[in-house]
C-alpha positions as CSV (number, residue, x, y, z in Angstrom):
1,M,121.6,98.5,75.1
2,A,120.1,97.5,71.7
3,F,117.1,95.9,73.4
4,V,116.4,99.1,75.2
5,S,116.0,100.9,71.8
6,R,113.7,98.2,70.7
7,V,111.5,98.5,73.8
8,F,111.2,102.3,73.4
9,R,110.3,101.9,69.7
10,R,107.7,99.3,70.3
11,A,106.1,101.1,73.2
12,S,106.4,104.6,71.8
13,T,102.6,105.2,71.9
14,F,102.7,104.4,75.6
15,Y,105.6,106.7,76.5
16,C,105.4,109.5,73.9
17,Q,105.6,109.9,70.1
18,K,109.3,111.0,70.2
19,R,111.7,108.5,68.7
20,F,114.8,107.5,70.5
21,E,116.7,105.5,67.9
22,T,119.4,108.0,67.2
23,T,120.4,108.6,70.8
24,V,119.4,105.7,73.1
25,A,122.0,103.3,71.9
26,S,124.9,105.5,73.2
27,L,123.3,106.4,76.5
28,T,123.8,104.7,79.9
29,K,120.9,103.4,81.9
30,D,121.2,106.4,84.3
31,E,121.1,108.9,81.4
32,I,118.0,107.1,80.0
33,L,116.2,107.5,83.3
34,I,117.1,111.2,83.4
35,L,115.5,111.7,80.0
36,L,112.3,110.1,81.4
37,R,112.0,112.5,84.3
38,P,109.0,114.9,84.7
39,P,109.4,118.6,84.1
40,F,111.1,120.7,86.8
41,T,109.0,121.8,89.8
42,N,110.0,122.8,93.3
43,W,109.5,119.2,94.4
44,S,111.5,117.8,91.5
45,N,114.2,120.4,92.0
46,A,114.6,119.1,95.6
47,I,114.7,115.5,94.3
48,R,117.5,116.4,91.9
49,E,119.5,118.1,94.6
50,A,119.1,115.1,96.8
51,E,120.2,112.8,94.0
52,K,123.4,114.8,93.6
53,V,124.1,114.2,97.3
54,V,123.9,110.4,96.9
55,G,125.4,110.5,93.4
56,Y,122.6,108.3,92.0
57,P,119.3,109.1,90.1
58,T,117.0,107.2,92.4
59,S,113.5,108.4,91.4
60,F,113.1,105.7,88.8
61,M,115.3,103.0,90.3
62,N,112.7,100.3,89.6
63,L,113.0,101.1,85.9
64,R,116.7,100.4,86.0
65,C,115.9,96.9,87.3
66,L,113.1,96.5,84.7
67,L,115.1,97.2,81.6
68,S,115.0,93.5,80.7
69,D,113.6,91.3,78.0
70,E,110.9,90.0,80.5
71,F,109.7,93.5,81.1
72,A,109.8,94.4,77.4
73,N,107.4,91.6,76.7
74,L,105.1,92.8,79.5
75,A,105.3,96.4,78.2
76,L,104.0,95.2,74.9
77,Y,100.9,93.7,76.5
78,L,100.5,96.7,78.7
79,R,100.4,98.8,75.5
80,K,97.1,97.1,74.5
81,L,95.4,98.8,77.5
82,V,96.2,102.3,76.3
83,G,93.0,104.3,76.1
84,S,91.2,102.1,78.7
85,N,90.3,103.3,82.2
86,H,91.8,100.3,83.9
87,L,93.4,101.1,87.2
88,V,96.7,99.5,86.3
89,M,97.2,102.1,83.5
90,Q,96.9,105.0,86.0
91,T,99.4,103.2,88.3
92,A,101.8,102.7,85.5
93,K,101.6,106.3,84.4
94,N,102.3,107.5,88.0
95,V,105.3,105.2,88.2
96,L,106.8,105.9,84.8
97,Y,106.1,109.6,84.6
98,G,106.5,110.4,88.2
99,D,103.2,112.2,88.9
100,S,104.1,114.8,91.6
101,K,101.2,113.8,93.8
102,N,102.3,110.1,93.8
103,L,106.0,110.4,93.4
104,Q,107.4,109.1,96.7
105,P,111.1,108.2,96.2
106,W,111.5,106.0,99.2
107,G,114.8,104.7,97.8
108,L,116.2,108.2,97.8
109,I,115.3,108.6,101.5
110,I,116.9,105.3,102.3
111,L,120.1,106.2,100.5
112,L,120.3,109.7,102.0
113,L,119.9,108.1,105.5
114,S,122.6,105.6,104.6
115,K,124.9,108.4,103.5
116,S,124.3,110.5,106.6
117,V,126.1,108.0,108.9
118,K,129.6,106.5,108.8
119,I,129.7,102.9,107.9
120,R,131.3,100.9,110.8
121,S,133.2,98.4,108.7
122,T,136.3,98.1,106.5
123,Q,134.1,96.8,103.7
124,T,132.6,100.2,102.8
125,K,132.1,99.6,99.1
126,M,130.3,96.3,99.5
127,I,128.0,97.8,102.1
128,E,127.2,100.8,100.0
129,E,126.3,98.5,97.2
130,Q,124.1,96.5,99.5
131,Q,122.3,99.7,100.7
132,R,121.8,100.7,97.1
133,Q,120.2,97.3,96.4
134,L,118.0,97.7,99.5
135,A,116.8,101.0,98.3
136,E,116.0,99.6,94.9
137,L,114.1,96.5,96.1
138,T,112.1,98.6,98.6
139,E,110.8,100.8,95.7
140,M,110.1,97.7,93.6
141,M,108.1,96.1,96.4
142,R,106.1,99.3,96.9
143,T,105.4,99.6,93.1
144,G,104.5,95.9,92.8
145,H,102.0,96.4,95.6
146,L,100.4,99.4,94.0
147,I,100.1,97.6,90.7
148,H,98.5,94.6,92.4
149,R,96.0,97.0,93.9
150,G,95.0,98.0,90.4
151,I,93.1,94.7,89.9
152,V,89.4,95.3,89.2
153,N,86.9,92.9,90.6
154,V,84.7,91.6,87.7
155,P,82.1,89.2,89.1
156,F,81.7,86.0,87.0
157,A,77.9,86.7,86.5
158,K,78.6,90.1,85.0
159,R,81.3,89.1,82.6
160,S,80.7,89.8,78.9
161,K,82.5,91.2,75.8
162,N,82.4,94.6,77.5
163,T,84.5,93.4,80.4
164,E,87.2,91.7,78.4
165,S,89.6,94.6,78.6
166,A,89.1,94.7,82.4
167,I,89.9,91.0,82.7
168,F,92.9,91.4,80.4
169,G,94.1,94.3,82.5
170,N,93.8,92.2,85.6
171,K,96.1,89.6,84.1
172,I,98.7,92.2,83.2
173,A,98.5,93.7,86.7
174,I,99.0,90.3,88.2
175,L,102.0,89.5,86.0
176,L,103.6,93.0,86.4
177,G,103.1,93.0,90.2
178,D,104.4,89.4,90.6
179,Y,107.4,90.1,88.4
180,L,108.4,93.1,90.5
181,L,107.9,91.3,93.8
182,V,109.7,88.2,92.7
183,T,112.6,90.3,91.4
184,A,112.7,92.3,94.6
185,N,112.7,89.2,96.8
186,A,115.5,87.7,94.8
187,M,117.5,90.9,95.4
188,L,116.6,90.7,99.1
189,A,117.9,87.1,99.4
190,G,121.0,88.3,97.5
191,L,121.9,90.6,100.4
192,K,122.6,87.4,102.5
193,N,121.6,89.1,105.7
194,A,119.1,87.2,107.9
195,D,118.1,90.2,110.0
196,V,117.3,92.3,107.0
197,L,115.4,89.5,105.3
198,Y,113.2,89.1,108.4
199,I,112.6,92.8,108.9
200,V,111.6,93.5,105.3
201,S,109.4,90.4,105.3
202,T,107.5,91.8,108.3
203,A,106.7,94.9,106.1
204,L,105.5,92.6,103.3
205,R,103.2,90.9,105.8
206,D,101.8,94.4,106.8
207,L,101.1,95.2,103.1
208,S,99.1,92.0,102.8
209,E,97.1,92.7,106.0
210,A,96.4,96.2,104.8
211,E,94.1,94.8,102.1
212,F,91.8,93.3,104.8
213,F,91.8,96.2,107.2
214,G,88.3,97.4,108.0
215,D,85.2,97.4,105.7
216,R,85.6,97.4,101.9
217,D,83.4,97.9,99.0
218,E,83.1,95.3,96.1
219,Q,86.3,96.6,94.5
220,N,88.1,96.3,97.8
221,M,88.3,100.1,98.2
222,P,88.6,101.1,101.9
223,L,85.6,102.4,103.8
224,P,86.0,104.5,107.0
225,G,84.9,103.1,110.4
226,K,81.8,104.4,112.0
227,P,82.7,107.4,114.2
228,K,83.0,106.7,117.9
229,I,82.7,109.2,120.8
230,C,85.9,108.5,122.8
231,K,89.3,109.8,123.5
232,D,91.6,109.5,120.4
233,E,94.9,108.4,121.8
234,S,98.2,108.1,119.9
235,I,99.3,104.8,118.4
236,T,102.6,103.0,118.2
237,F,104.3,101.7,115.0
238,D,104.4,98.1,116.3
239,T,101.9,96.5,113.8
240,T,101.7,93.3,115.8
241,S,100.0,95.1,118.7
242,I,97.4,97.0,116.6
243,E,93.9,95.8,117.1
244,V,91.5,96.7,114.3
245,D,88.5,97.1,116.5
246,D,90.5,99.4,118.8
247,V,91.3,101.9,116.1
248,L,88.3,102.0,113.7
249,G,86.1,105.1,114.3
250,K,88.9,107.0,116.0
251,P,90.3,109.4,113.3
252,R,93.9,109.7,114.2
253,K,94.3,106.1,115.3
254,E,92.5,104.7,112.3
255,W,94.3,106.8,109.8
256,T,97.7,106.0,111.3
257,A,97.1,102.3,111.5
258,R,95.8,102.2,107.9
259,T,98.7,104.2,106.6
260,V,101.4,102.2,108.5
261,F,100.0,98.9,107.3
262,N,99.6,100.2,103.7
263,G,103.2,100.9,103.1
264,V,104.7,103.2,105.7
265,S,106.1,100.3,107.7
266,L,108.0,99.2,104.5
267,L,109.7,102.6,104.3
268,G,110.5,102.4,108.1
269,R,111.8,98.8,107.8
270,G,113.9,99.9,104.8
271,C,115.5,102.7,106.8
272,Q,116.1,100.3,109.7
273,S,117.6,97.7,107.4
274,A,120.0,100.3,105.9
275,M,121.3,100.9,109.4
276,I,121.7,97.2,110.0
277,L,123.8,96.9,106.8
278,G,125.8,99.9,107.9
279,K,126.7,98.1,111.2
280,Q,124.9,100.8,113.3
281,N,123.8,100.1,116.9
282,R,120.3,99.2,118.0
283,E,119.4,102.7,119.1
284,T,120.3,104.1,115.7
285,Q,118.3,101.3,114.0
286,S,115.2,102.1,116.1
287,N,115.6,105.8,115.4
288,A,115.8,105.0,111.7
289,Y,112.6,102.9,111.8
290,N,110.7,105.7,113.6
291,F,112.1,108.3,111.2
292,G,111.0,106.3,108.1
293,C,107.5,105.9,109.6
294,H,107.0,109.6,110.4
295,V,108.3,110.6,107.0
296,G,105.8,108.3,105.3
297,L,103.0,109.6,107.4
298,A,103.9,113.2,106.7
299,W,104.0,112.4,103.0
300,Q,100.6,110.8,103.1
301,A,99.0,113.7,105.0
302,A,100.5,116.2,102.5
303,T,99.2,114.1,99.6
304,E,95.7,113.9,101.0
305,L,95.7,117.7,101.6
306,Q,96.7,118.3,98.0
307,V,93.9,116.1,96.7
308,L,91.2,117.6,98.8
309,Q,92.3,121.2,98.2
310,S,92.7,120.9,94.4
311,D,90.1,122.3,92.0
312,N,89.5,119.0,90.1
313,K,86.5,116.8,90.8
314,D,88.4,113.5,91.1
315,R,87.4,110.9,93.7
316,F,89.4,110.8,96.9
317,C,90.0,108.1,99.4
318,L,87.2,107.8,101.9
319,A,89.6,106.6,104.6
320,S,91.9,109.7,104.2
321,A,92.6,111.9,107.2
322,P,90.4,114.8,106.1
323,V,87.4,112.5,105.7
324,L,88.0,110.8,109.1
325,F,88.4,114.2,110.9
326,A,85.2,115.5,109.2
327,L,83.3,112.4,110.3
328,E,84.4,113.0,113.9
329,E,83.1,116.5,113.8
330,N,79.9,115.8,111.8
331,P,78.9,112.1,112.2
332,E,75.9,112.7,110.0
333,L,78.2,112.7,107.0
334,Y,78.6,109.0,107.5
335,K,75.2,108.5,106.0
336,I,76.5,109.7,102.6
337,I,79.2,107.0,102.8
338,D,76.9,104.3,104.3
339,Q,74.6,104.5,101.2
340,A,77.5,103.5,98.9
341,K,79.0,100.5,100.7
342,N,78.7,98.4,97.5
343,D,80.7,100.8,95.4
344,V,82.5,103.9,96.5
345,K,81.8,105.4,93.1
346,D,78.2,105.9,94.2
347,V,79.3,108.5,96.7
348,D,78.5,112.1,95.8
349,Y,82.1,113.3,96.1
350,E,81.4,116.9,95.3
351,D,78.8,117.2,98.0
352,L,81.0,115.3,100.5
353,K,84.0,117.5,99.7
354,F,81.8,120.6,100.2
355,N,80.8,119.4,103.6
356,I,84.3,118.3,104.6
357,L,85.6,121.8,103.8
358,K,82.9,123.3,106.2
359,T,84.6,121.4,109.1
360,D,88.0,121.9,110.6
361,A,89.2,118.7,108.9
362,V,91.8,120.5,106.7
363,D,93.3,122.3,109.7
364,K,93.5,119.1,111.6
365,T,95.2,117.3,108.7
366,K,97.7,120.2,108.4
367,M,98.5,119.7,112.1
368,L,98.9,116.0,111.5
369,Y,101.4,116.8,108.8
370,D,103.3,119.3,110.9
371,D,103.4,116.8,113.8
372,H,104.9,114.0,111.8
373,S,107.3,116.2,109.9
374,K,108.7,117.6,113.1
375,R,109.0,114.1,114.6
376,A,110.8,112.9,111.5
377,T,113.2,115.8,111.8
378,A,113.8,115.1,115.5
379,Y,114.6,111.4,114.8
380,I,117.0,112.1,111.9
381,Q,118.8,114.7,114.1
382,N,119.3,112.0,116.7
383,I,121.0,109.9,114.1
384,A,123.4,112.5,112.6
385,R,123.9,116.2,112.0
386,N,125.5,117.0,108.7
387,D,124.8,118.3,105.1
388,T,123.1,115.1,104.2
389,V,120.7,115.4,107.1
390,D,120.0,119.0,106.0
391,M,119.1,117.7,102.6
392,I,116.7,115.2,104.2
393,K,115.1,118.0,106.2
394,K,114.7,120.1,103.0
395,L,112.9,117.2,101.3
396,I,110.5,116.9,104.3
397,N,109.8,120.7,104.1
398,T,109.1,120.4,100.4
399,F,106.2,117.9,100.8
């Protein structure tokens, strides 16, 4: 553990000013992760209770895998960006500090689901270890994707000394994201299960396609589709059958498709793969996939509600559910967005937020959350009924 102490000493300005030399050397990796957790809240209390059920501190599983010399070197370079506004810094803070709005412990959900069913094999310990690795690599893939999305587009013609920090930040974002994804893929191959390898790979394909879904500004930030007057029907989670032109402009369809491609399918496939490793039947595997997707969608809806209803003046995603529902009710709002197609920063977010709150968009988003949380609960009850399932339901209700 000596190198861990060196990492914390070198990167002390990034984490905090407290020194760890006197205690870190005698701590286990799990104990170090516990020290790094955010302050107690209702949400973090629920997380801690869930971690007691699985017997494993999962909220920062990716850090456990990143305590290595390679990551130590990257952390030193990342430290040079402290004080800058580069997107990769915000992503790193959310991952390391566990911002309550962004903390989505997918690994914990996968492990709780794994624990809720009886493993149909005599090799229980080996399968439990595989499910743990699956949970870790799923979180690492999600984190690597988020870090890659922190890359800032700096056109060659606009590069100067003022953009050097942005270009340097992009290099770090690429290296960090690649390191996470390569490590996660190595762990995936280590499971030696062709079905799991194929299923998780389809989710990675979805993540890539998400970056080309619909219109984007110069920084590749999503722009909502132009509202269409038509019946807004439900959508399946089969990403191979989703047609972009068929969903854009239809609030519920567009939001669901964007969210599923943008990471929810990864959670669903992780849950499905956990059941495959646990030797469960196909019906249970299908229920697990649908459960994971509905949990992810409920999570996203709750997060977007928090952002819109907060008092701060931060920017929010223009393709979020409240915005899409508001555009459906008042298509004239699209003019505000249409004028800022080159850069979403040009949108008057305060004015847009004011107009959104005048519609029934918030109520519709709440209904969206309620619908997906109820469906997630129904699917998990089809899989099992025990104390672990009750813990999963409690987590869903704490969103």
